[in-house]
C-alpha positions, 0 to 999 in steps of 0.5 A, spaced: 240 721 801 238 727 805 230 726 802 230 719 805 233 721 812 228 727 812 222 722 811 225 717 816 226 722 821 219 724 820 216 717 819 219 715 825 215 720 829 208 718 825 208 724 820 205 722 814 210 723 808 210 721 801 217 721 798 218 723 790 224 720 787 226 720 780 231 715 780 230 707 781 231 705 788 235 699 786 240 703 781 241 708 786 243 703 791 248 700 786 256 702 787 256 704 780 251 709 781 255 713 786 262 710 788 263 715 793 263 714 801 260 719 806 263 722 812 259 722 818 261 726 824 260 723 831 255 728 833 251 727 826 250 719 829 244 722 834 240 724 828 241 718 824 239 714 831 232 719 831 231 716 823 232 709 826 238 707 821 244 708 825 245 701 828 244 698 821 249 703 818 254 702 824 255 695 823 258 697 816 261 703 818 269 704 819 270 709 825 275 715 824 280 714 830 285 719 828 286 725 823 292 727 820 292 734 816 298 736 813 301 741 807 304 738 801 306 732 806 310 737 810 312 736 817 308 742 819 302 737 820 296 737 825 295 730 829 288 729 832 287 722 836 281 720 839 285 719 846 285 726 846 278 727 844 274 723 850 276 717 846 270 717 842 271 716 834 271 723 830 266 720 826 265 714 821 266 713 813 259 709 810 259 707 803 253 711 799 251 705 796 249 701 803 247 708 806 242 709 800 240 701 801 239 702 808 235 708 808 230 705 802 229 699 807 227 704 813 222 708 809 219 702 806 218 699 813 215 705 816 207 705 815 206 713 815 211 713 809 209 712 802 215 711 797 213 714 789 219 711 786 221 712 780 217 718 779 218 726 778 214 732 779 211 736 773 208 742 777 207 745 784 201 749 786 202 753 793 196 756 797 194 759 804 192 752 806 197 747 803 201 745 797 199 741 791 204 737 787 202 734 780 206 728 778 208 726 771 204 720 772 198 725 772 197 723 780 196 729 784 198 730 792 195 735 797 200 736 803 201 742 808 208 742 806 213 740 800 220 739 803 225 740 797 231 735 798 232 735 790 239 737 790 243 743 788 239 744 781 233 743 785 226 743 781 222 745 787 227 751 788 227 754 781 219 753 781 219 757 787 223 763 784 228 762 790 235 765 788 242 762 789 249 764 789 254 759 786 260 759 783 265 753 780 271 751 783 274 749 777 276 743 780 274 735 780 274 730 785 277 723 783 274 718 787 275 711 788 276 705 793 282 702 794 285 695 797 291 695 801 296 690 804 297 694 811 292 696 815 290 703 816 289 703 823 283 708 822 287 714 820 284 719 816 289 723 812 288 729 808 294 733 805 293 740 801 296 741 795 296 747 790 291 743 785 286 741 791 286 736 797 288 729 797 284 725 802 285 718 804 279 715 809 279 709 812 273 704 810 272 697 813 276 690 811 282 693 809 280 698 804 280 706 804 276 711 800 280 716 796 278 723 794 283 726 790 282 734 788 285 737 782 284 741 776 279 738 771 284 737 766 289 734 771 283 729 774 281 727 767 289 725 766 289 721 773 283 718 771 286 715 765 292 713 767 294 705 768 293 702 774 300 701 776 302 708 775 296 711 778 297 707 785 305 709 785 302 716 785 298 715 791 304 712 795 308 718 793 302 723 795 302 720 802 299 713 801 305 709 802 303 707 810 298 703 806 303 698 803 301 695 796 295 699 793 290 696 788 284 699 785 277 696 788 273 700 784 273 705 777 275 712 778 270 717 778 270 724 777 265 729 780 265 737 779 266 741 785 262 748 786 259 752 791 252 754 792 248 757 797 240 759 797 238 766 798 233 764 803 230 757 805 223 758 805 217 760 801 210 759 801 208 752 803 216 750 801 222 749 805 229 747 803 234 742 806 240 739 804 244 740 797 237 744 795 239 749 800 247 749 800 253 745 796 260 746 799 267 744 797 269 737 800 275 740 803 273 739 810 268 733 809 262 736 813 257 737 807 252 731 809 253 733 816 250 740 815 244 737 811 243 732 817 243 738 822 237 741 817 234 734 818 234 734 825 232 742 826 226 741 821 224 734 824 224 737 831 220 743 829 215 739 825 214 733 830 213 739 836 208 742 832 204 735 830 204 734 838 200 741 839 196 740 833 198 745 829 200 746 822 206 743 820 207 748 814 206 754 817 210 760 815 212 761 823 215 754 823 218 755 816 221 762 819 224 759 825 227 753 821 230 758 817 233 762 823 236 756 826 240 754 820 242 760 817 248 761 821 250 754 821 250 754 813 253 761 812 259 759 817 261 752 814 260 754 807 264 761 808 270 757 812 270 751 807 271 756 801 276 760 805 280 754 806 280 752 799 283 759 797 288 758 802 290 751 801 289 750 794 295 754 791 303 755 791 304 762 793 310 762 798 307 767 803 301 763 804 305 757 804 309 760 810 302 762 813 299 756 813 304 752 815 305 756 821 298 756 823 298 748 823 304 748 827 301 753 832 294 750 833 298 743 834 302 746 840 296 750 843 291 745 846 285 749 847 285 751 839 286 743 838 280 741 842 276 746 838 278 743 832 277 736 834 270 738 837 269 741 830 271 735 826 266 731 831 260 735 829 259 738 836 260 745 835 253 746 833 246 743 834 239 743 832 236 746 838 
């Protein structure tokens, strides 16, 4: 999705772009390909507007009006409401299948964007004047810049010799779409448990997206439980406010890991999205971080084009890296710390985090700070 957003952002400004995607577009827009949903922070909607897709996405997105964060369903909790945050939604939940479909439709309608799908890169040659990409079908493409948006196992990043720091969380996220008898009232719930966070995110049409993080063996057991027993566990974990619960999708498992590239640029090549960073979903901010990459790089390239300058110059790529480094480090470090603080049952830490939740709940400036963080308004792309 990051690569398609980047292409839409640049194509909307008239820059010529070739999108090389190895998967078939129809398959990628299928719920069976990816049953997840994506949390879009309020601040990220401005970047999606620049991509020309937000109005379409908004029609099928569900607003998050309230957020409740608790430690193991305890009374120690943080409650955020839009009425205390300027009456703007904290964000929106969009199904990945619809998100991809919308992005493919957008890049197809942009005259300056060429979609090569399904296709893959075989080799990359960079030089002072530009980059040449050889495709597996034998075609060669010449450009001033290659933007790598090919995920955490990026072929482009590896070919450029760019190293990463990474580790596994030894956790899997169990993801499913739920139907229920009672309305969710646009509430996003996140309860922290020793095995990992348990999140219920509001979707349209009386549906909710489940993200249940557990150790891999426990997650595998949960995936294979009979539906009635599984749904009872959901109610016991805090989903009882939804009434009768049933599954609307298969249960899917995704392994969780941390990854941060040591650098973001090489000669005629730059990293965005999960080619540059992969974080724990504990705060639901992963794709918003990618959108800020897109906003920052797109702005620099559009300005360079208007001045008649080289959009793949080392100075431009260095400026992008400097703009994005602090945001990457801050959010990845914060989510890693949160995972280590909350995914355990150590008594002193349990007391400390419950005290912290109660303290933030009682201090308006602190609560407003976290509200603005949830809305994606603490960082920008300028």
